[in-house]
Phi, psi and omega in degrees: 000129180280126180268129176289160173299328173296308177305318177302316188294316180294325189284317180298318180296328177290313178298334178271325182280331180297310178299322185297313185286339175292337177264357177280194184088175183289107174083353177073013178221136179293166176297315177300318183287320177299324168297323171292321175297321177296312178300320179290321182292331179285334196281321174289331168302308185291319178300318175297315176309305182294321174295318181291313182294323182291336175289351187251357191292343179264354173257343181211165172276127182246169185232250180206153187267154172229132190234151171193175178260135182229166172293148176282140176308325176290111178289351173280342183272074184282343176244034183229161181217159184236144178248130178221153177227132181234152171213126184289141172235160179212152183287156184271347195232129179285339178283348181288116179281170184299327178290320175297320181297313182299316184292328174299307181302307177311313179299314179293315175301320171309321180286347177243023170102010192231099176275096184282140175229149178290133185235359180180190184298100173074015180246119175248137189215152173216155185210134179202144178050031176085009183237138182252133159254129174231150170244114180250096178307138186239158177288145188287134173251008184204222185260336187256157184290150179227151190201163165239130168273130184232122175236120186222156181260185176278170170297132183239139183280124175243003178053232180296336190275002181301308184290330175293320183286313178307318182289334176289345176254019178287164184060228182259005179300140176199167169273121174266133184248077184236119183284153182209156175310321180280338182217080185291337178216068179290141168238119176305145174231012169243180178243148185289157176259104182295343181263356174296153182282134178271000000 
């Protein structure tokens, strides 16, 4: 059977366009796949947060962590989001200076593999395996030193799920990192409902 030139061209066009179309769409990833990718990006950040945070509990006063997805700093990452967790910390002694507080935190984090170095005004930072840990010193509002512990991951592609995920962290909605006897180091696997009663 002789194949016409036109049939051959149509066959080639189909072979080229089918995989191209499969990768098209907003971000080339469905909402369901995007949410799975977001959750996969969240897990190592949450696990790192607990390791870092729990190493500090005898050195500083801790509260609880709050996590969420935000826009990436890179404006070209239009189909991506970044996950970060932060927690306020305070010194345990009124006599402790800000410098002593920072040094105590740095020494402890160094012992668990995070060598913080100054990267800006009142900011100490370390990064490895795509995760960044920062200590951001705040101005004192009372007698003790104050800071914020920040743990954040890399930008992750979430495709069409981006707007949905961002919407779920609107207002005061956030991922809670609160230890309990039943779950001492929980890392969320779902997304908050911004319409749920608080």
